[in-house]
N, CA, C and O atoms as a DFTB+ gen file, in Angstrom:
600 C
 N C O
     1  1       0.831      -1.179       0.000
     2  2       0.000       0.000       0.000
     3  2       0.876       1.242       0.000
     4  3       1.956       1.271       0.591
     5  1       0.387       2.250      -0.670
     6  2       1.132       3.501      -0.755
     7  2       0.958       4.318       0.514
     8  3      -0.073       4.263       1.185
     9  1       2.012       5.084       0.820
    10  2       1.924       6.005       1.951
    11  2       2.047       7.425       1.431
    12  3       2.587       7.659       0.350
    13  1       1.546       8.363       2.206
    14  2       1.656       9.760       1.807
    15  2       2.934      10.373       2.387
    16  3       3.764       9.659       2.947
    17  1       3.092      11.678       2.255
    18  2       4.315      12.366       2.692
    19  2       4.569      12.238       4.192
    20  3       5.719      12.292       4.628
    21  1       3.531      12.072       4.972
    22  2       3.689      11.971       6.428
    23  2       3.940      10.539       6.880
    24  3       4.098      10.294       8.076
    25  1       3.981       9.593       5.956
    26  2       4.224       8.199       6.293
    27  2       2.962       7.414       6.619
    28  3       3.023       6.213       6.881
    29  1       1.818       8.093       6.602
    30  2       0.552       7.404       6.854
    31  2       0.093       6.708       5.571
    32  3       0.425       7.133       4.465
    33  1      -0.665       5.646       5.741
    34  2      -1.215       4.959       4.575
    35  2      -2.147       5.883       3.817
    36  3      -2.962       6.590       4.409
    37  1      -2.016       5.869       2.491
    38  2      -2.960       6.622       1.668
    39  2      -4.349       6.035       1.860
    40  3      -4.519       4.818       1.922
    41  1      -5.316       6.894       1.952
    42  2      -6.686       6.402       2.046
    43  2      -7.527       7.070       0.970
    44  3      -7.191       8.142       0.467
    45  1      -8.610       6.421       0.637
    46  2      -9.513       6.902      -0.400
    47  2     -10.931       6.882       0.145
    48  3     -11.220       6.230       1.148
    49  1     -11.800       7.601      -0.530
    50  2     -13.210       7.623      -0.153
    51  2     -13.957       6.540      -0.917
    52  3     -13.839       6.427      -2.137
    53  1     -14.719       5.754      -0.186
    54  2     -15.527       4.677      -0.760
    55  2     -16.987       4.872      -0.365
    56  3     -17.296       5.439       0.683
    57  1     -17.850       4.402      -1.204
    58  2     -19.258       4.259      -0.855
    59  2     -19.486       2.776      -0.648
    60  3     -19.170       1.973      -1.526
    61  1     -20.027       2.402       0.490
    62  2     -20.308       0.991       0.751
    63  2     -21.812       0.852       0.970
    64  3     -22.384       1.441       1.887
    65  1     -22.430       0.060       0.106
    66  2     -23.873      -0.164       0.210
    67  2     -24.122      -1.315       1.172
    68  3     -23.595      -2.413       0.996
    69  1     -24.937      -1.048       2.196
    70  2     -25.269      -2.072       3.187
    71  2     -26.780      -2.278       3.218
    72  3     -27.557      -1.404       2.834
    73  1     -27.168      -3.453       3.682
    74  2     -28.585      -3.800       3.762
    75  2     -28.954      -4.076       5.214
    76  3     -28.289      -4.843       5.909
    77  1     -30.022      -3.436       5.649
    78  2     -30.587      -3.655       6.979
    79  2     -31.969      -4.281       6.809
    80  3     -32.587      -4.180       5.750
    81  1     -32.442      -4.933       7.877
    82  2     -33.807      -5.435       7.880
    83  2     -34.460      -5.068       9.205
    84  3     -33.826      -5.082      10.260
    85  1     -35.746      -4.739       9.120
    86  2     -36.561      -4.481      10.306
    87  2     -37.348      -5.748      10.601
    88  3     -38.048      -6.271       9.733
    89  1     -37.231      -6.234      11.821
    90  2     -37.957      -7.432      12.244
    91  2     -38.977      -7.042      13.308
    92  3     -38.632      -6.364      14.275
    93  1     -40.223      -7.463      13.140
    94  2     -41.244      -7.293      14.174
    95  2     -41.196      -8.563      15.010
    96  3     -41.541      -9.640      14.523
    97  1     -40.771      -8.445      16.261
    98  2     -40.490      -9.608      17.088
    99  2     -41.742     -10.196      17.724
   100  3     -41.913     -11.415      17.730
   101  1     -42.602      -9.366      18.249
   102  2     -43.760      -9.846      18.997
   103  2     -45.037      -9.741      18.163
   104  3     -45.054      -9.162      17.076
   105  1     -46.087     -10.313      18.704
   106  2     -47.417     -10.136      18.111
   107  2     -47.896      -8.730      18.479
   108  3     -47.560      -8.226      19.551
   109  1     -48.675      -8.095      17.607
   110  2     -49.188      -6.765      17.942
   111  2     -50.258      -6.849      19.028
   112  3     -50.920      -7.873      19.194
   113  1     -50.408      -5.772      19.747
   114  2     -51.486      -5.666      20.722
   115  2     -52.786      -5.508      19.931
   116  3     -52.937      -4.523      19.207
   117  1     -53.727      -6.446      20.046
   118  2     -54.964      -6.389      19.251
   119  2     -55.743      -5.087      19.444
   120  3     -56.441      -4.647      18.531
   121  1     -55.632      -4.478      20.601
   122  2     -56.347      -3.225      20.866
   123  2     -55.774      -2.051      20.075
   124  3     -56.457      -1.047      19.869
   125  1     -54.531      -2.175      19.634
   126  2     -53.880      -1.077      18.913
   127  2     -53.973      -1.207      17.396
   128  3     -53.650      -0.262      16.677
   129  1     -54.402      -2.346      16.910
   130  2     -54.441      -2.551      15.457
   131  2     -55.476      -1.618      14.839
   132  3     -56.616      -1.536      15.297
   133  1     -55.057      -0.923      13.798
   134  2     -55.943      -0.005      13.080
   135  2     -55.788      -0.221      11.582
   136  3     -55.180      -1.200      11.150
   137  1     -56.339       0.696      10.791
   138  2     -56.303       0.545       9.328
   139  2     -54.898       0.644       8.759
   140  3     -54.676       0.253       7.613
   141  1     -53.948       1.153       9.519
   142  2     -52.571       1.283       9.041
   143  2     -51.730       0.035       9.264
   144  3     -50.644      -0.088       8.698
   145  1     -52.219      -0.891      10.081
   146  2     -51.411      -2.068      10.404
   147  2     -51.303      -2.980       9.188
   148  3     -52.299      -3.331       8.556
   149  1     -50.081      -3.349       8.887
   150  2     -49.823      -4.213       7.738
   151  2     -48.595      -5.054       8.048
   152  3     -47.606      -4.548       8.579
   153  1     -48.658      -6.329       7.718
   154  2     -47.504      -7.194       7.933
   155  2     -46.772      -7.392       6.614
   156  3     -47.345      -7.899       5.650
   157  1     -45.531      -6.999       6.576
   158  2     -44.675      -7.237       5.419
   159  2     -43.225      -7.113       5.871
   160  3     -42.938      -6.552       6.928
   161  1     -42.327      -7.637       5.067
   162  2     -40.902      -7.510       5.373
   163  2     -40.437      -6.120       4.956
   164  3     -40.862      -5.589       3.930
   165  1     -39.567      -5.546       5.762
   166  2     -39.053      -4.223       5.442
   167  2     -37.527      -4.267       5.471
   168  3     -36.916      -4.662       6.464
   169  1     -36.930      -3.850       4.355
   170  2     -35.481      -3.768       4.222
   171  2     -35.106      -2.314       3.977
   172  3     -35.888      -1.548       3.414
   173  1     -33.918      -1.944       4.399
   174  2     -33.401      -0.612       4.120
   175  2     -32.021      -0.742       3.499
   176  3     -31.130      -1.390       4.049
   177  1     -31.864      -0.114       2.349
   178  2     -30.576      -0.065       1.672
   179  2     -29.955       1.282       2.023
   180  3     -30.610       2.317       1.905
   181  1     -28.701       1.273       2.451
   182  2     -28.033       2.503       2.855
   183  2     -26.629       2.526       2.264
   184  3     -25.977       1.489       2.144
   185  1     -26.179       3.708       1.901
   186  2     -24.822       3.861       1.383
   187  2     -24.025       4.670       2.397
   188  3     -24.364       5.812       2.705
   189  1     -22.960       4.060       2.911
   190  2     -22.116       4.702       3.911
   191  2     -20.865       5.268       3.248
   192  3     -20.244       4.612       2.412
   193  1     -20.510       6.461       3.620
   194  2     -19.307       7.112       3.123
   195  2     -18.155       6.711       4.040
   196  3     -18.179       6.998       5.237
   197  1     -17.139       6.039       3.471
   198  2     -16.051       5.464       4.264
   199  2     -14.699       5.922       3.713
   200  3     -14.477       5.904       2.503
   201  1     -13.802       6.331       4.609
   202  2     -12.436       6.671       4.227
   203  2     -11.544       5.523       4.686
   204  3     -11.448       5.240       5.881
   205  1     -10.887       4.857       3.721
   206  2     -10.093       3.663       4.048
   207  2      -8.963       3.491       3.035
   208  3      -9.030       4.032       1.932
   209  1      -7.915       2.731       3.413
   210  2      -6.796       2.490       2.502
   211  2      -7.096       1.469       1.400
   212  3      -6.375       1.419       0.404
   213  1      -8.152       0.650       1.559
   214  2      -8.439      -0.382       0.555
   215  2      -9.919      -0.742       0.571
   216  3     -10.652      -0.400       1.499
   217  1     -10.342      -1.446      -0.488
   218  2     -11.724      -1.932      -0.551
   219  2     -12.028      -2.828       0.648
   220  3     -13.063      -2.684       1.299
   221  1     -11.108      -3.755       0.930
   222  2     -11.345      -4.688       2.035
   223  2     -11.554      -3.951       3.352
   224  3     -12.453      -4.286       4.123
   225  1     -10.726      -2.952       3.603
   226  2     -10.872      -2.197       4.845
   227  2     -12.128      -1.326       4.824
   228  3     -12.737      -1.087       5.867
   229  1     -12.511      -0.856       3.644
   230  2     -13.760      -0.090       3.536
   231  2     -14.941      -0.968       3.944
   232  3     -15.833      -0.527       4.669
   233  1     -14.938      -2.225       3.467
   234  2     -15.993      -3.164       3.872
   235  2     -15.978      -3.377       5.387
   236  3     -17.022      -3.329       6.037
   237  1     -14.799      -3.610       5.939
   238  2     -14.685      -3.863       7.386
   239  2     -15.216      -2.688       8.204
   240  3     -15.977      -2.873       9.154
   241  1     -14.809      -1.485       7.826
   242  2     -15.242      -0.286       8.554
   243  2     -16.750      -0.106       8.422
   244  3     -17.436       0.184       9.402
   245  1     -17.261      -0.278       7.202
   246  2     -18.703      -0.108       6.968
   247  2     -19.513      -1.121       7.769
   248  3     -20.538      -0.776       8.356
   249  1     -19.056      -2.364       7.792
   250  2     -19.791      -3.394       8.531
   251  2     -19.777      -3.103      10.032
   252  3     -20.772      -3.329      10.721
   253  1     -18.657      -2.606      10.532
   254  2     -18.589      -2.246      11.955
   255  2     -19.557      -1.100      12.255
   256  3     -20.298      -1.147      13.237
   257  1     -19.545      -0.072      11.401
   258  2     -20.456       1.069      11.585
   259  2     -21.909       0.619      11.495
   260  3     -22.748       1.047      12.288
   261  1     -22.202      -0.244      10.527
   262  2     -23.578      -0.718      10.345
   263  2     -24.054      -1.491      11.570
   264  3     -25.198      -1.338      11.998
   265  1     -23.188      -2.312      12.128
   266  2     -23.557      -3.073      13.334
   267  2     -23.771      -2.141      14.526
   268  3     -24.617      -2.404      15.380
   269  1     -22.998      -1.045      14.581
   270  2     -23.179      -0.065      15.655
   271  2     -24.545       0.620      15.569
   272  3     -25.057       1.117      16.572
   273  1     -25.128       0.644      14.382
   274  2     -26.435       1.288      14.185
   275  2     -27.605       0.384      14.556
   276  3     -28.739       0.852      14.656
   277  1     -27.345      -0.894      14.758
   278  2     -28.433      -1.808      15.102
   279  2     -29.139      -1.308      16.359
   280  3     -28.510      -0.779      17.275
   281  1     -30.450      -1.486      16.381
   282  2     -31.229      -0.939      17.480
   283  2     -32.535      -1.709      17.602
   284  3     -32.885      -2.506      16.732
   285  1     -33.241      -1.463      18.679
   286  2     -34.597      -1.998      18.817
   287  2     -35.427      -0.988      19.591
   288  3     -34.909      -0.214      20.396
   289  1     -36.705      -1.012      19.332
   290  2     -37.635      -0.097      19.992
   291  2     -39.027      -0.707      19.910
   292  3     -39.219      -1.738      19.266
   293  1     -39.986      -0.080      20.553
   294  2     -41.367      -0.554      20.531
   295  2     -42.174       0.333      19.591
   296  3     -42.138       1.559      19.696
   297  1     -42.904      -0.298      18.668
   298  2     -43.719       0.485      17.741
   299  2     -45.083       0.803      18.353
   300  3     -45.365       0.432      19.493
   301  1     -45.918       1.489      17.589
   302  2     -47.228       1.921      18.089
   303  2     -48.184       0.756      18.318
   304  3     -49.254       0.940      18.898
   305  1     -47.812      -0.435      17.870
   306  2     -48.638      -1.631      18.066
   307  2     -48.099      -2.506      19.198
   308  3     -48.496      -3.663      19.340
   309  1     -47.198      -1.950      19.998
   310  2     -46.558      -2.647      21.117
   311  2     -45.730      -3.851      20.675
   312  3     -45.593      -4.823      21.418
   313  1     -45.186      -3.784      19.480
   314  2     -44.273      -4.819      19.000
   315  2     -42.845      -4.306      19.147
   316  3     -42.584      -3.116      18.966
   317  1     -41.932      -5.197      19.471
   318  2     -40.524      -4.837      19.451
   319  2     -40.064      -4.869      17.999
   320  3     -40.239      -5.867      17.299
   321  1     -39.479      -3.770      17.562
   322  2     -38.940      -3.671      16.209
   323  2     -37.427      -3.732      16.331
   324  3     -36.820      -2.906      17.011
   325  1     -36.816      -4.717      15.668
   326  2     -35.353      -4.824      15.661
   327  2     -34.847      -4.363      14.300
   328  3     -35.295      -4.829      13.253
   329  1     -33.904      -3.440      14.352
   330  2     -33.247      -2.920      13.161
   331  2     -31.889      -3.596      13.120
   332  3     -31.047      -3.349      13.984
   333  1     -31.662      -4.459      12.111
   334  2     -30.469      -5.304      12.114
   335  2     -29.720      -5.228      10.786
   336  3     -30.319      -5.272       9.712
   337  1     -28.406      -5.113      10.888
   338  2     -27.529      -5.175       9.713
   339  2     -27.571      -6.590       9.153
   340  3     -27.441      -7.561       9.899
   341  1     -27.752      -6.709       7.835
   342  2     -27.805      -8.016       7.183
   343  2     -26.483      -8.321       6.479
   344  3     -25.839      -9.328       6.770
   345  1     -26.083      -7.446       5.553
   346  2     -24.807      -7.664       4.864
   347  2     -24.410      -6.456       4.035
   348  3     -25.229      -5.586       3.741
   349  1     -23.133      -6.418       3.663
   350  2     -22.630      -5.415       2.727
   351  2     -22.905      -5.923       1.326
   352  3     -22.652      -7.088       1.016
   353  1     -23.422      -5.049       0.484
   354  2     -23.804      -5.459      -0.861
   355  2     -22.793      -5.058      -1.925
   356  3     -22.631      -5.760      -2.923
   357  1     -22.114      -3.937      -1.719
   358  2     -21.249      -3.415      -2.769
   359  2     -20.338      -2.354      -2.160
   360  3     -20.681      -1.731      -1.155
   361  1     -19.188      -2.156      -2.769
   362  2     -18.303      -1.045      -2.404
   363  2     -17.759      -0.464      -3.696
   364  3     -17.494      -1.188      -4.655
   365  1     -17.598       0.834      -3.711
   366  2     -17.110       1.476      -4.917
   367  2     -16.253       2.664      -4.526
   368  3     -16.548       3.379      -3.568
   369  1     -15.190       2.860      -5.282
   370  2     -14.273       3.969      -5.044
   371  2     -14.944       5.259      -5.493
   372  3     -15.382       5.379      -6.637
   373  1     -15.020       6.214      -4.588
   374  2     -15.632       7.498      -4.920
   375  2     -14.592       8.519      -5.342
   376  3     -14.779       9.250      -6.314
   377  1     -13.483       8.563      -4.593
   378  2     -12.536       9.642      -4.811
   379  2     -11.195       9.284      -4.182
   380  3     -11.146       8.706      -3.096
   381  1     -10.116       9.627      -4.862
   382  2      -8.785       9.387      -4.317
   383  2      -8.218      10.643      -3.654
   384  3      -7.095      10.624      -3.151
   385  1      -8.985      11.725      -3.650
   386  2      -8.562      12.978      -3.020
   387  2      -8.816      12.896      -1.514
   388  3      -9.616      12.082      -1.051
   389  1      -8.115      13.760      -0.752
   390  2      -8.364      13.795       0.697
   391  2      -9.752      14.323       0.998
   392  3     -10.437      13.818       1.888
   393  1     -10.165      15.337       0.259
   394  2     -11.494      15.907       0.449
   395  2     -12.347      15.564      -0.757
   396  3     -11.861      15.509      -1.887
   397  1     -13.602      15.338      -0.505
   398  2     -14.519      15.040      -1.604
   399  2     -14.890      16.333      -2.315
   400  3     -15.382      17.270      -1.686
   401  1     -14.656      16.388      -3.630
   402  2     -15.052      17.586      -4.363
   403  2     -16.577      17.683      -4.471
   404  3     -17.275      16.670      -4.462
   405  1     -17.074      18.898      -4.571
   406  2     -18.495      19.127      -4.757
   407  2     -18.970      18.390      -6.010
   408  3     -18.321      18.460      -7.054
   409  1     -20.077      17.698      -5.913
   410  2     -20.626      16.975      -7.060
   411  2     -20.083      15.566      -7.222
   412  3     -20.358      14.925      -8.237
   413  1     -19.324      15.062      -6.260
   414  2     -18.812      13.692      -6.339
   415  2     -19.977      12.719      -6.397
   416  3     -20.883      12.775      -5.566
   417  1     -19.952      11.835      -7.370
   418  2     -21.008      10.834      -7.487
   419  2     -20.902       9.858      -6.323
   420  3     -19.833       9.304      -6.067
   421  1     -21.995       9.652      -5.628
   422  2     -21.999       8.759      -4.481
   423  2     -22.378       7.350      -4.896
   424  3     -21.852       6.380      -4.349
   425  1     -23.271       7.226      -5.843
   426  2     -23.698       5.885      -6.244
   427  2     -24.355       5.949      -7.609
   428  3     -25.014       6.930      -7.951
   429  1     -24.168       4.896      -8.380
   430  2     -24.901       4.742      -9.638
   431  2     -25.037       3.254      -9.923
   432  3     -24.259       2.438      -9.428
   433  1     -26.012       2.921     -10.709
   434  2     -26.164       1.536     -11.155
   435  2     -26.800       1.559     -12.526
   436  3     -27.461       2.527     -12.902
   437  1     -26.598       0.491     -13.269
   438  2     -27.186       0.349     -14.587
   439  2     -28.405      -0.553     -14.485
   440  3     -28.352      -1.610     -13.857
   441  1     -29.489      -0.137     -15.096
   442  2     -30.700      -0.949     -15.157
   443  2     -30.837      -1.470     -16.581
   444  3     -30.912      -0.688     -17.528
   445  1     -30.869      -2.767     -16.730
   446  2     -31.040      -3.376     -18.050
   447  2     -32.500      -3.777     -18.189
   448  3     -32.961      -4.725     -17.552
   449  1     -33.218      -3.049     -19.026
   450  2     -34.652      -3.293     -19.198
   451  2     -34.950      -3.509     -20.680
   452  3     -34.212      -3.028     -21.540
   453  1     -36.031      -4.232     -20.978
   454  2     -36.394      -4.433     -22.384
   455  2     -36.578      -3.095     -23.103
   456  3     -37.033      -2.114     -22.514
   457  1     -36.220      -3.077     -24.366
   458  2     -36.241      -1.850     -25.159
   459  2     -37.617      -1.185     -25.190
   460  3     -37.718       0.042     -25.208
   461  1     -38.663      -1.987     -25.195
   462  2     -40.019      -1.429     -25.314
   463  2     -40.654      -1.087     -23.962
   464  3     -41.805      -0.654     -23.913
   465  1     -39.923      -1.276     -22.885
   466  2     -40.464      -0.988     -21.543
   467  2     -40.716       0.509     -21.390
   468  3     -39.853       1.321     -21.724
   469  1     -41.876       0.873     -20.894
   470  2     -42.205       2.290     -20.718
   471  2     -41.510       2.845     -19.476
   472  3     -41.156       2.105     -18.558
   473  1     -41.325       4.153     -19.471
   474  2     -40.726       4.817     -18.321
   475  2     -41.584       4.593     -17.074
   476  3     -41.047       4.374     -15.988
   477  1     -42.890       4.647     -17.217
   478  2     -43.795       4.431     -16.076
   479  2     -43.577       3.052     -15.466
   480  3     -43.572       2.917     -14.243
   481  1     -43.397       2.023     -16.297
   482  2     -43.156       0.671     -15.786
   483  2     -41.794       0.562     -15.105
   484  3     -41.659      -0.112     -14.084
   485  1     -40.792       1.221     -15.668
   486  2     -39.459       1.211     -15.056
   487  2     -39.527       1.869     -13.675
   488  3     -38.981       1.341     -12.706
   489  1     -40.192       3.010     -13.590
   490  2     -40.305       3.706     -12.305
   491  2     -41.069       2.883     -11.280
   492  3     -40.665       2.813     -10.119
   493  1     -42.165       2.260     -11.693
   494  2     -42.957       1.493     -10.723
   495  2     -42.234       0.220     -10.286
   496  3     -42.415      -0.232      -9.155
   497  1     -41.422      -0.359     -11.161
   498  2     -40.713      -1.593     -10.810
   499  2     -39.474      -1.336      -9.951
   500  3     -39.270      -2.001      -8.935
   501  1     -38.651      -0.373     -10.360
   502  2     -37.377      -0.144      -9.680
   503  2     -37.435       0.951      -8.615
   504  3     -36.596       0.991      -7.715
   505  1     -38.413       1.827      -8.718
   506  2     -38.527       2.943      -7.780
   507  2     -39.981       3.114      -7.338
   508  3     -40.574       4.169      -7.564
   509  1     -40.557       2.094      -6.716
   510  2     -41.980       2.191      -6.360
   511  2     -42.280       3.343      -5.409
   512  3     -43.397       3.860      -5.393
   513  1     -41.291       3.748      -4.619
   514  2     -41.529       4.855      -3.694
   515  2     -41.776       6.169      -4.422
   516  3     -42.331       7.102      -3.841
   517  1     -41.368       6.255      -5.695
   518  2     -41.572       7.463      -6.488
   519  2     -42.990       7.513      -7.045
   520  3     -43.549       8.595      -7.228
   521  1     -43.567       6.361      -7.311
   522  2     -44.855       6.324      -7.998
   523  2     -46.034       6.007      -7.090
   524  3     -47.185       6.134      -7.509
   525  1     -45.767       5.596      -5.850
   526  2     -46.863       5.244      -4.948
   527  2     -47.612       6.472      -4.477
   528  3     -47.058       7.567      -4.373
   529  1     -48.872       6.261      -4.199
   530  2     -49.692       7.276      -3.564
   531  2     -49.082       7.560      -2.194
   532  3     -48.705       6.632      -1.479
   533  1     -48.983       8.819      -1.830
   534  2     -48.329       9.186      -0.568
   535  2     -48.995       8.524       0.635
   536  3     -48.303       8.110       1.566
   537  1     -50.312       8.417       0.636
   538  2     -50.987       7.789       1.779
   539  2     -50.649       6.312       1.863
   540  3     -50.539       5.765       2.960
   541  1     -50.484       5.661       0.723
   542  2     -50.105       4.249       0.713
   543  2     -48.701       4.082       1.290
   544  3     -48.449       3.154       2.059
   545  1     -47.803       4.967       0.924
   546  2     -46.433       4.918       1.433
   547  2     -46.410       5.170       2.941
   548  3     -45.683       4.495       3.670
   549  1     -47.189       6.119       3.406
   550  2     -47.266       6.395       4.844
   551  2     -47.791       5.171       5.578
   552  3     -47.259       4.796       6.622
   553  1     -48.834       4.546       5.036
   554  2     -49.422       3.369       5.668
   555  2     -48.402       2.239       5.759
   556  3     -48.323       1.561       6.783
   557  1     -47.622       2.029       4.700
   558  2     -46.640       0.942       4.693
   559  2     -45.539       1.154       5.722
   560  3     -44.988       0.185       6.244
   561  1     -45.217       2.388       6.014
   562  2     -44.148       2.671       6.972
   563  2     -44.661       2.901       8.389
   564  3     -43.867       3.076       9.312
   565  1     -45.968       2.904       8.568
   566  2     -46.544       3.191       9.881
   567  2     -46.082       2.190      10.932
   568  3     -45.873       2.556      12.089
   569  1     -45.924       0.942      10.541
   570  2     -45.528      -0.112      11.481
   571  2     -44.144       0.149      12.084
   572  3     -43.822      -0.385      13.145
   573  1     -43.327       0.964      11.417
   574  2     -41.983       1.269      11.915
   575  2     -41.969       2.412      12.927
   576  3     -40.936       2.673      13.543
   577  1     -43.077       3.085      13.103
   578  2     -43.112       4.247      13.995
   579  2     -42.797       3.848      15.429
   580  3     -43.323       2.866      15.953
   581  1     -41.941       4.622      16.038
   582  2     -41.545       4.387      17.424
   583  2     -42.642       4.913      18.344
   584  3     -43.016       6.083      18.264
   585  1     -43.147       4.066      19.200
   586  2     -44.242       4.426      20.106
   587  2     -43.891       5.648      20.953
   588  3     -44.756       6.484      21.215
   589  1     -42.652       5.760      21.379
   590  2     -42.251       6.847      22.271
   591  2     -42.144       8.204      21.578
   592  3     -42.077       9.234      22.250
   593  1     -42.126       8.220      20.261
   594  2     -41.996       9.483      19.533
   595  2     -43.261       9.870      18.790
   596  3     -43.278      10.898      18.114
   597  1     -44.317       9.080      18.894
   598  2     -45.548       9.354      18.149
   599  2     -46.712       9.553      19.074
   600  3     -47.829       9.794      18.617
């Protein structure tokens, strides 16, 4: 590995994509169930900005940070919600500079779709949060609400 003028290891900026999952541990309190209650799996994809000397170390640092974020709380239905790191999905070099320049791309991906696929279908398939009715989106996330903050 290369070192800089001060003898420290050169480090670069990486984006590391990690996946979390929300688990509802208990049964809901039947008295609290309302029209917003819905059972489904919930995953969260997050991109962490990591400064590290190598891809391998970027993964290690990101996984440690992601595990530090794990948490649990009680939702409005009296269920314990566990927020848990699942795995690192990808890492990519963002910048070899010490400071990130304005406009640095944080993440991109290529979508390979059939030539005749409409933009509306692409948006609804790959970005459903963009095309959903706002009330539907609120309802789907209601189960994640922390009882102590609502």
